[in-house]
N, C-alpha and C positions, 0 to 999 in steps of 0.2 A: 610539630609540625613536619609532615613528611617533605622529602626534599623537591618532589615536583610542584606541590603547593606553595613551598616558599619560593622556587624559582617562578611561578605564575604571579605569584604577589609582587616580587621584584620587578618584574616585567611590567605589569600593571602600574605599579608606583613610577616607574621609568616613563611610561607611556603618558600617564597623566601630567607628570612635570613637564615633559617635552611639550605635550601639546596646550598647557596653559602658557607657555613662554611664548604663545603666538597671538595672544590678546593683544590687539592694539592699543587699548587703554592701558596707561600704566597703573592706575589703582586697581584695576581687574586682574591685571597679570600678578602684580605683587600680593593682593590677596588670596588669589587662586592657589599660588605657590605655597604660601604661609598655611593656609587651610589644609591644603593636602598632606603637607609634611606633619602638621599637628594631628590630624586624624590617624595617620599611619603609626606616629608615635605613641598614641593614646591606645592603640590596638596591637601593640606589638608583643604584649605577652597575653595575648589570647591563645588557649590550648585547644579548647572543643572544636572538632573538625566541623560539626554543624554550624557553629557560630563563623568559624573562619569562611565557610563556603557562601555565607548569609553577608557576611562583609565583601567578599570578593564580588557578588553578585550586584551588591550596592555599588561598589566601586566602577564596576563595568558601566552600570546604569550612568554614573556621574562622568565617566569619560565621554560617553554619547553626549550629555549635555555641554560638557567643555567643549567638545567638537561642534556641536550645532552653534553654541554661543560666539565661539571664535569666528566661524562662518558669518554670522549676524553682524558682529564687530566689524569685521572687513569690510561689509557692504556699506556701512554707516561710519567711516572712519572720521576722525577728527583732528586737529592739530596736535603736535606732541606738547607735554607740559615743559615748563622750563628745567625742571630736575633731570628729565630724558636728555635735554640737549647740553647738558653739561660735558665739556671737553676734559680729558684727563690733563693733569699738569705735565708741561713738558720737562723732561730732566737733562 
């Protein structure tokens, strides 16, 4: 993979993770982070430049979907789950 495409993929990976952490719903947030990591790990050994470009284009479309869903989720927010309200133990 060329250095420029590697940097582009890493920037896209970081942007997707960063954006998915804005989901207001805990389950959506954890699913999105897990799915992004799994998808990038699954395709880390792809060498074909055409396939890499196709995967990058798909990831860009998915980033747009994540951004829209985060925005929609913020319009219709709900109460936090108990698992989200847990405080860390004091030491």
